[in-house]
C-alpha positions as CSV (number, residue, x, y, z in Angstrom):
1,M,-36.0,14.2,7.4
2,D,-35.7,18.0,7.8
3,P,-35.4,19.7,4.4
4,N,-32.6,21.7,6.0
5,F,-30.6,18.5,6.3
6,T,-27.9,19.1,3.7
7,I,-25.8,16.6,1.8
8,L,-22.6,17.7,0.1
9,V,-21.6,15.6,-2.9
10,A,-18.0,16.3,-4.0
11,D,-16.8,14.6,-7.2
12,D,-15.1,16.0,-10.3
13,D,-17.1,13.6,-12.5
14,A,-20.5,14.9,-13.5
15,D,-21.9,11.4,-14.1
16,D,-20.8,10.2,-10.6
17,R,-22.4,13.3,-9.0
18,K,-25.6,12.5,-10.9
19,T,-25.5,8.9,-9.9
20,I,-25.2,9.8,-6.2
21,S,-27.8,12.5,-6.5
22,D,-30.2,10.1,-8.3
23,A,-29.8,7.6,-5.5
24,L,-30.5,10.2,-2.9
25,N,-33.5,11.6,-4.7
26,A,-35.0,8.1,-5.0
27,L,-35.4,8.1,-1.2
28,P,-38.8,9.1,0.2
29,I,-37.3,11.8,2.5
30,N,-36.6,15.5,2.2
31,F,-33.1,17.1,2.2
32,T,-31.0,19.4,0.2
33,I,-28.2,18.3,-2.1
34,V,-25.2,20.5,-2.8
35,N,-22.9,19.4,-5.6
36,V,-19.3,20.6,-6.0
37,Q,-16.7,19.4,-8.4
38,N,-13.3,19.8,-6.7
39,G,-11.6,19.8,-3.3
40,R,-11.2,23.6,-3.2
41,E,-15.0,24.0,-3.7
42,V,-15.6,21.6,-0.8
43,M,-13.4,23.7,1.5
44,D,-14.9,26.9,0.2
45,Y,-18.4,25.6,1.0
46,L,-17.5,24.3,4.4
47,L,-15.7,27.5,5.4
48,K,-18.3,29.7,3.6
49,R,-15.8,31.4,1.3
50,D,-16.0,32.9,-2.2
51,R,-19.2,31.9,-4.0
52,F,-20.4,30.1,-0.9
53,A,-20.0,33.2,1.4
54,G,-23.8,33.5,1.8
55,V,-24.4,29.8,2.8
56,N,-26.1,29.7,6.2
57,N,-25.8,26.0,7.1
58,S,-23.1,23.4,7.1
59,P,-23.6,20.0,5.5
60,D,-24.9,17.2,7.7
61,L,-23.2,14.6,5.5
62,I,-20.5,14.6,2.9
63,F,-19.9,12.1,0.0
64,L,-16.3,12.7,-1.0
65,D,-14.3,11.5,-4.0
66,L,-10.6,11.0,-3.5
67,N,-9.4,11.9,-7.0
68,M,-10.4,15.5,-7.6
69,P,-8.5,18.5,-8.9
70,L,-7.2,21.5,-6.9
71,L,-7.4,19.6,-3.6
72,D,-7.8,15.8,-3.5
73,G,-10.0,14.0,-1.0
74,F,-7.1,13.3,1.4
75,E,-6.3,17.0,1.5
76,V,-10.0,17.8,2.1
77,L,-10.1,15.3,5.0
78,K,-7.0,17.0,6.4
79,G,-8.6,20.4,6.0
80,I,-11.7,19.2,7.8
81,R,-9.6,17.9,10.8
82,I,-7.9,21.3,11.1
83,H,-11.2,23.1,11.7
84,Q,-12.8,21.8,14.9
85,V,-16.3,23.0,13.9
86,L,-16.2,20.7,10.9
87,T,-15.0,17.5,12.5
88,S,-18.5,16.4,13.5
89,I,-19.6,16.1,9.9
90,P,-19.7,12.5,8.8
91,V,-17.6,12.0,5.6
92,H,-18.1,9.0,3.4
93,V,-15.5,8.5,0.7
94,V,-17.0,7.2,-2.6
95,T,-14.1,6.4,-4.9
96,V,-12.9,4.2,-7.7
97,S,-9.9,3.2,-5.5
98,R,-10.0,-0.3,-4.1
99,N,-6.6,0.2,-2.5
100,P,-6.7,-0.8,1.2
101,D,-4.0,1.8,1.9
102,D,-6.3,4.5,0.6
103,E,-9.1,3.3,2.8
104,D,-6.8,3.1,5.9
105,K,-5.4,6.6,5.2
106,A,-9.0,8.0,4.6
107,R,-10.2,6.5,7.9
108,K,-7.2,7.8,9.8
109,L,-8.0,11.2,8.5
110,G,-11.6,11.0,9.8
111,A,-13.7,9.3,7.0
112,V,-16.4,7.2,8.6
113,G,-17.0,5.2,5.4
114,F,-15.1,4.1,2.4
115,H,-17.1,2.9,-0.6
116,S,-16.0,1.8,-4.1
117,K,-17.9,3.2,-7.0
118,G,-17.6,-0.2,-8.7
119,H,-18.6,-0.8,-12.3
120,R,-22.4,-0.7,-11.8
121,S,-24.2,2.5,-10.9
122,E,-26.9,0.4,-9.2
123,E,-24.4,-0.8,-6.6
124,L,-23.3,2.7,-5.8
125,M,-27.0,3.8,-5.6
126,E,-27.8,1.0,-3.1
127,T,-24.7,2.0,-1.0
128,V,-25.7,5.6,-1.0
129,K,-29.3,4.8,-0.1
130,A,-28.1,2.6,2.8
131,I,-25.9,5.4,4.1
132,I,-28.5,8.1,4.0
133,S,-31.2,5.8,5.4
134,G,-28.8,5.2,8.4
135,H,-28.9,8.9,9.0
136,H,-32.6,9.1,8.9
137,P,-34.0,9.9,12.4
């Protein structure tokens, strides 16, 4: 995979960001991981605002937690839908929520996947590996 392929990991929990990043880094392909810890940083990165003003590329894939400060995952999904240039970026929700209403709402807002973090990091890592492998050309 092109090292310019960028994956945005958005989660307010440092351990969860590390788990996702570890799963990605275990894959035998090249890409760049960008970690952010709240919904506002997601939108700032996507819209190249504030500390992300110099960013040249948009992410090719987003892993998004629903429960984040400043803007939650649903608000981020709404923000992505507002900006036509962002709607083609696949967003996979990775959350502790197992509520079918949350999944339905996330999918209606444009999420292409909804994955529970579960209780075991190995399960999440396998999910992440399967998702990114599916994006491998």
